[in-house]
C-alpha positions as CSV (number, residue, x, y, z in Angstrom):
1,X,26.4,41.7,30.2
2,X,23.4,43.7,31.3
3,X,20.3,43.7,29.2
4,X,20.4,47.4,28.6
5,X,24.0,47.3,27.3
6,X,23.2,44.2,25.3
7,X,20.5,46.3,23.5
8,X,22.1,49.8,23.5
9,X,25.4,48.6,22.0
10,X,23.7,47.4,18.8
11,X,23.2,49.6,15.8
12,X,19.8,50.6,14.6
13,X,20.0,47.9,11.9
14,X,21.1,45.4,14.5
15,X,18.2,46.2,16.7
16,X,15.7,45.9,13.8
17,X,17.3,42.5,12.9
18,X,17.1,41.3,16.5
19,X,13.5,42.4,16.8
20,X,12.5,40.7,13.5
21,X,14.3,37.5,14.3
22,X,12.7,37.1,17.7
23,X,9.3,38.0,16.3
24,X,9.6,35.0,14.0
25,X,11.0,32.8,16.7
26,X,8.0,33.8,18.8
27,X,5.7,32.4,16.0
28,X,6.9,29.0,17.1
29,X,5.5,29.5,20.6
30,X,2.3,31.0,19.2
31,X,1.7,28.0,16.9
32,X,2.4,25.4,19.6
33,X,0.2,27.2,22.2
34,X,-2.7,28.5,20.1
35,X,-2.9,25.6,17.7
36,X,-1.2,22.5,19.2
37,X,-2.4,22.8,22.7
38,X,-5.8,24.1,21.7
39,X,-6.3,21.1,19.4
40,X,-5.0,18.7,22.1
41,X,-7.4,20.2,24.7
42,X,-10.4,19.9,22.3
43,X,-9.6,16.3,21.5
44,X,-9.0,15.2,25.1
45,X,-11.5,12.5,26.1
46,X,-13.3,12.6,22.7
47,X,-10.8,10.6,20.7
48,X,-8.0,8.2,21.3
49,X,-5.0,9.6,23.1
50,X,-2.4,8.4,20.5
51,X,-4.2,10.4,17.8
52,X,-4.4,13.5,19.9
53,X,-0.7,13.3,20.9
54,X,0.4,12.6,17.4
55,X,-1.5,15.6,16.1
56,X,0.1,17.8,18.8
57,X,3.6,16.5,18.1
58,X,3.0,17.2,14.4
59,X,2.1,20.8,15.1
60,X,5.2,21.1,17.3
61,X,7.5,19.7,14.6
62,X,5.9,21.9,12.0
63,X,6.3,25.0,14.1
64,X,10.0,24.3,14.7
65,X,10.6,23.7,10.9
66,X,8.8,27.0,10.1
67,X,11.0,28.9,12.7
68,X,14.1,27.3,11.2
69,X,13.1,28.3,7.7
70,X,12.4,31.9,8.8
71,X,15.8,32.1,10.4
72,X,17.5,30.9,7.2
73,X,15.4,33.2,5.1
74,X,16.4,36.2,7.1
75,X,20.0,35.2,6.6
76,X,19.4,35.1,2.9
77,X,17.8,38.5,2.9
78,X,20.9,39.9,4.7
79,X,23.3,38.1,2.2
80,X,24.7,35.7,4.8
81,X,23.5,32.5,3.1
82,X,22.1,31.2,-0.1
83,X,18.4,31.1,-0.6
84,X,17.0,28.1,1.4
85,X,15.1,26.6,-1.5
86,X,15.3,22.9,-0.4
87,X,14.3,23.8,3.1
88,X,11.3,25.8,1.8
89,X,10.2,22.9,-0.4
90,X,10.6,20.5,2.6
91,X,8.5,22.8,4.8
92,X,5.8,23.1,2.1
93,X,5.7,19.3,1.7
94,X,5.4,18.8,5.5
95,X,2.6,21.3,5.7
96,X,0.7,19.7,2.8
97,X,1.2,16.2,4.2
98,X,0.0,17.3,7.7
99,X,-3.0,19.1,6.2
100,X,-4.0,16.0,4.3
101,X,-3.5,14.0,7.5
102,X,-5.8,16.2,9.4
103,X,-8.4,16.0,6.7
104,X,-8.1,12.2,6.7
105,X,-8.7,12.2,10.4
106,X,-11.7,14.4,10.0
107,X,-13.1,12.1,7.3
108,X,-12.6,9.1,9.6
109,X,-14.2,10.9,12.5
110,X,-11.2,10.8,14.7
111,X,-10.7,14.5,15.4
112,X,-13.5,14.7,18.0
113,X,-14.5,18.4,17.9
114,X,-15.4,19.8,14.4
115,X,-13.3,22.9,15.2
116,X,-10.0,21.0,15.4
117,X,-9.7,20.5,11.6
118,X,-10.0,24.3,10.6
119,X,-7.9,25.3,13.6
120,X,-5.0,23.1,12.8
121,X,-5.1,23.5,9.0
122,X,-5.6,27.3,9.0
123,X,-2.9,27.7,11.6
124,X,-0.2,25.6,9.9
125,X,-0.9,26.9,6.4
126,X,-0.9,30.6,7.4
127,X,2.5,30.3,9.2
128,X,3.9,28.3,6.3
129,X,2.7,30.9,3.8
130,X,4.1,33.8,5.7
131,X,7.5,32.2,6.0
132,X,7.6,31.2,2.4
133,X,7.2,34.8,1.4
134,X,10.5,35.5,3.0
135,X,12.1,33.3,0.4
136,X,10.8,35.2,-2.5
137,X,12.1,38.4,-4.1
138,X,9.3,40.2,-5.7
139,X,5.7,41.1,-4.9
140,X,4.5,39.4,-8.1
141,X,5.7,36.1,-6.7
142,X,4.5,36.7,-3.1
143,X,0.9,37.5,-4.1
144,X,0.3,34.0,-5.4
145,X,1.2,32.2,-2.1
146,X,-2.0,32.8,-0.2
147,X,-4.4,32.1,-3.1
148,X,-2.5,28.9,-4.0
149,X,-2.6,27.7,-0.4
150,X,-6.3,28.4,-0.1
151,X,-7.0,26.6,-3.4
152,X,-5.1,23.5,-2.3
153,X,-6.9,23.4,1.1
154,X,-10.3,23.8,-0.6
155,X,-9.8,21.2,-3.2
156,X,-8.2,18.7,-0.7
157,X,-11.3,19.2,1.6
158,X,-13.6,18.4,-1.3
159,X,-11.6,15.3,-2.1
160,X,-12.0,14.0,1.4
161,X,-15.7,14.3,1.2
162,X,-16.2,17.5,3.2
163,X,-19.2,19.5,2.0
164,X,-18.8,22.3,-0.5
165,X,-19.9,25.0,1.9
166,X,-17.5,23.8,4.7
167,X,-14.7,23.4,2.1
168,X,-15.3,27.0,0.8
169,X,-15.3,28.4,4.4
170,X,-12.1,26.6,5.1
171,X,-10.5,27.9,1.9
172,X,-11.6,31.5,2.8
173,X,-10.2,31.2,6.3
174,X,-6.9,30.0,4.9
175,X,-6.9,32.8,2.3
176,X,-7.5,35.6,4.8
177,X,-5.1,34.4,7.4
178,X,-2.4,33.5,4.9
179,X,-2.8,36.8,3.1
180,X,-2.4,38.7,6.4
181,X,0.7,36.7,7.4
182,X,2.2,37.0,3.9
183,X,1.8,40.8,4.0
184,X,3.2,41.1,7.5
185,X,6.2,38.8,6.8
186,X,6.9,40.3,3.4
187,X,6.9,43.8,5.0
188,X,9.3,42.6,7.7
189,X,11.7,41.2,5.2
190,X,11.6,44.4,3.1
191,X,12.1,46.6,6.2
192,X,15.1,44.6,7.4
193,X,16.7,44.7,4.0
194,X,16.0,48.5,3.7
195,X,17.4,49.2,7.1
196,X,20.7,47.5,6.3
197,X,20.9,49.2,2.9
198,X,20.6,52.5,4.7
199,X,23.2,51.5,7.2
200,X,25.6,50.5,4.3
201,X,24.9,53.8,2.6
202,X,25.7,55.6,5.7
203,X,29.1,53.8,6.0
204,X,29.8,54.6,2.3
205,X,28.9,58.2,2.9
206,X,31.4,58.4,5.8
207,X,34.1,56.8,3.6
208,X,33.3,59.3,0.8
209,X,33.6,62.2,3.3
210,X,37.1,60.9,4.3
211,X,38.0,60.4,0.6
212,X,36.8,63.9,-0.2
213,X,39.0,65.3,2.5
214,X,42.0,63.4,1.2
215,X,41.3,64.7,-2.3
216,X,41.1,68.2,-0.9
217,X,44.4,67.7,0.9
218,X,46.0,66.4,-2.4
219,X,44.7,69.3,-4.4
220,X,46.1,71.8,-1.8
221,X,49.5,70.0,-1.8
222,X,49.6,70.0,-5.6
223,X,48.8,73.7,-5.8
224,X,51.5,74.5,-3.3
225,X,54.2,72.2,-4.6
226,X,53.6,72.0,-8.3
227,X,54.5,75.5,-9.2
228,X,57.4,75.8,-6.7
229,X,58.9,72.5,-7.9
230,X,58.7,73.6,-11.5
231,X,60.5,76.9,-10.6
232,X,63.1,75.1,-8.7
233,X,63.8,72.7,-11.6
234,X,64.0,75.6,-14.0
235,X,66.4,77.7,-11.8
236,X,68.5,74.7,-11.1
237,X,68.9,74.0,-14.8
238,X,69.8,77.6,-15.4
239,X,72.3,77.5,-12.5
240,X,73.9,74.4,-14.1
241,X,74.2,76.2,-17.4
242,X,75.7,79.3,-15.9
243,X,78.1,77.3,-13.8
244,X,79.4,75.5,-16.9
245,X,80.1,78.9,-18.4
246,X,81.7,80.0,-15.1
247,X,79.3,82.8,-14.7
248,X,78.9,84.3,-11.2
249,X,75.1,84.5,-11.7
250,X,74.9,80.8,-11.0
251,X,75.4,81.5,-7.3
252,X,72.5,83.9,-7.3
253,X,70.3,81.3,-9.0
254,X,71.1,78.7,-6.4
255,X,70.4,81.1,-3.6
256,X,67.0,81.7,-5.1
257,X,66.5,77.9,-5.3
258,X,67.2,77.7,-1.6
259,X,64.8,80.5,-0.8
260,X,62.0,78.8,-2.8
261,X,62.7,75.5,-1.2
262,X,62.4,77.0,2.3
263,X,59.1,78.7,1.3
264,X,57.8,75.4,-0.1
265,X,58.7,73.6,3.1
266,X,56.8,76.2,5.1
267,X,53.8,76.0,2.8
268,X,53.7,72.2,3.0
269,X,53.7,72.5,6.8
270,X,50.8,75.0,6.5
271,X,48.9,72.5,4.3
272,X,49.5,69.6,6.6
273,X,48.5,71.6,9.7
274,X,45.5,73.0,8.0
275,X,46.6,76.6,8.2
276,X,46.1,77.4,4.6
277,X,42.9,79.5,4.1
278,X,41.3,78.0,7.2
279,X,37.7,79.1,7.9
280,X,36.0,77.7,10.9
281,X,32.6,78.9,9.8
282,X,32.9,76.9,6.6
283,X,34.0,73.8,8.6
284,X,31.0,74.1,10.9
285,X,28.6,74.5,8.0
286,X,30.2,71.6,6.2
287,X,29.8,69.4,9.3
288,X,26.2,70.4,9.6
289,X,25.5,69.6,6.0
290,X,27.2,66.2,6.1
291,X,25.5,65.1,9.3
292,X,22.1,66.3,8.1
293,X,22.6,64.4,4.8
294,X,23.3,61.3,6.9
295,X,19.9,61.6,8.5
296,X,21.0,63.2,11.8
297,X,19.6,66.2,13.6
298,X,22.6,68.4,13.8
299,X,22.6,71.7,15.6
300,X,25.6,74.1,15.2
301,X,25.9,76.9,17.7
302,X,28.5,79.6,18.1
303,X,28.6,83.3,18.9
304,X,28.8,85.5,15.8
305,X,31.2,88.4,15.6
306,X,34.3,86.8,17.1
307,X,37.3,87.0,14.8
308,X,39.7,84.1,15.7
309,X,43.4,83.9,14.9
310,X,44.2,81.8,11.9
311,X,46.0,79.3,14.2
312,X,43.0,78.8,16.4
313,X,40.6,78.6,13.4
314,X,42.7,75.9,11.8
315,X,43.1,73.8,15.0
316,X,39.4,73.9,15.8
317,X,38.6,73.3,12.1
318,X,40.5,70.1,12.3
319,X,38.7,69.1,15.5
320,X,35.3,69.7,13.7
321,X,36.5,67.5,10.7
322,X,37.7,64.7,12.9
323,X,34.7,64.8,15.2
324,X,32.3,64.7,12.2
325,X,34.0,61.7,10.7
326,X,33.9,59.9,14.1
327,X,30.2,60.6,14.4
328,X,29.5,59.2,11.0
329,X,31.7,56.1,11.3
330,X,31.2,55.1,15.0
331,X,28.1,54.5,17.0
332,X,24.5,55.1,15.9
333,X,23.9,58.8,16.3
334,X,20.6,60.4,15.6
335,X,21.4,63.9,17.0
336,X,24.5,65.9,17.3
337,X,25.4,69.3,18.8
338,X,28.4,71.3,17.9
339,X,28.9,74.4,20.2
340,X,31.7,77.0,20.2
341,X,31.8,79.4,23.1
342,X,34.3,81.9,24.4
343,X,34.9,83.3,27.9
344,X,35.6,87.0,28.5
345,X,39.3,86.1,28.9
346,X,39.3,84.7,25.4
347,X,39.4,81.0,26.2
348,X,37.7,79.1,23.3
349,X,35.7,75.9,24.0
350,X,34.5,73.6,21.3
351,X,32.0,70.8,22.3
352,X,30.9,68.1,19.9
353,X,28.3,65.8,21.5
354,X,26.2,63.1,19.9
355,X,24.0,60.3,21.1
356,X,24.1,56.6,20.1
357,X,27.6,56.0,21.4
358,X,28.6,52.4,22.2
359,X,29.8,51.8,25.7
360,X,33.0,50.1,24.5
361,X,35.0,51.1,21.4
362,X,34.6,48.8,18.4
363,X,38.4,48.5,17.9
364,X,41.8,49.8,18.9
365,X,42.0,53.6,19.3
366,X,43.1,55.4,16.1
367,X,45.5,58.2,15.5
368,X,42.9,60.9,14.8
369,X,42.4,62.1,18.4
370,X,46.2,61.9,19.0
371,X,46.8,64.2,16.0
372,X,44.2,66.6,17.3
373,X,45.9,66.8,20.7
374,X,49.2,67.5,19.0
375,X,47.7,70.4,17.0
376,X,46.0,71.9,20.1
377,X,49.2,71.5,22.2
378,X,50.9,74.0,19.9
379,X,48.4,76.6,21.2
380,X,48.5,75.2,24.8
381,X,45.1,73.7,24.1
382,X,43.6,70.5,25.4
383,X,41.3,67.8,24.1
384,X,39.0,65.4,26.1
385,X,36.9,62.7,24.5
386,X,34.8,60.0,26.0
387,X,31.3,58.7,26.8
388,X,29.0,60.7,29.1
389,X,25.7,60.1,30.8
390,X,22.7,59.1,28.7
391,X,24.6,57.1,26.2
392,X,26.2,60.1,24.6
393,X,29.8,60.8,23.5
394,X,31.4,64.2,24.0
395,X,34.5,65.7,22.5
396,X,35.8,68.8,24.3
397,X,38.5,71.0,22.9
398,X,39.8,74.2,24.7
399,X,42.3,76.8,23.6
400,X,43.1,79.4,26.2
401,X,43.6,83.2,25.8
402,X,42.4,83.9,22.2
403,X,41.8,87.5,21.6
404,X,38.3,88.7,20.5
405,X,37.8,91.0,17.6
406,X,35.0,92.8,15.7
407,X,32.1,91.0,14.1
408,X,33.2,89.4,10.9
409,X,31.8,85.8,10.6
410,X,28.2,84.8,10.1
411,X,26.4,82.5,12.6
412,X,26.0,78.9,11.6
413,X,22.7,77.3,12.6
414,X,21.0,73.9,12.3
């Protein structure tokens, strides 16, 4: 898979997660290069080789443990794992032991250059502090990590006979670097959690839009069938009573029942096809409002003053509804354009185009587009849908030969 597709096919939340994870993985390389290799270079020729190599390997092992803890912590933030408490305790213990080991080497004069001790200790403690913040929930807990780490390093330095001034400087260095890493890592964890919350909210919003449409359909169906079924029941009961009395009016009542049943059947078809009180301007404005509420830049364009037949309004209204649902549920759209145009001959063209479309569909094709094609086929219309250049997805519906009328509908804008 090409790198561009590997990146483009991810959602916004997936991109943020990938960037965050690899940023923490890169910390492993930074710690090994900037701390381990730097200490190894400073100690080369000034102390025994086993000591220098052991310190370098300690930094390497520590960096790998910290990277592993950061990965598990991010999984916990996303709800994929339990909080890595044991691993966090283990990394803290390793960091403390390594720091004490470096201080003991300094006290024994085995570190060579004086800069080795602060470089290794400050580096290991700051990366550990930043990663530990990812395992904590609230800021009240996070704010104690850097001061506690600095206090431990300062007291340990004094215990190994390092001067008060140097111990204080080491503690301040640990405090500043740890505080910076804690703030950066804490913000990264909060950002990742927030992005996924927004992504889940967007999915819920799409589901609510679909549920609202189903409720609307249920209300329309109830309004159509409820009264008619009640009348049919009453007239049928009346016809039964009249028939028992051998009254000729029973036939008239049953004829009336047949008429109401046929009307009900027609009204149900109208509801299912969306013919009942269809208003394309309302559908366009509703799509604009829903997409705007989902954080998208939605622009709706169509020529005011064109009165459309009820059949065309209904068919295009269903296209707008289905297209809006698809934009919400699929891909990672940031902008959407809905454009309705008409040629002098009366051919209507509705275009719904959005960005953030995946190259490959996430699952098997649904029945929504097939249903739209059936609705448009009644009016000799066509429907085309698929990706276009620039990572966009376009849905194109055309209905030929619709007559134009006087100005009646307002213009819908973004």
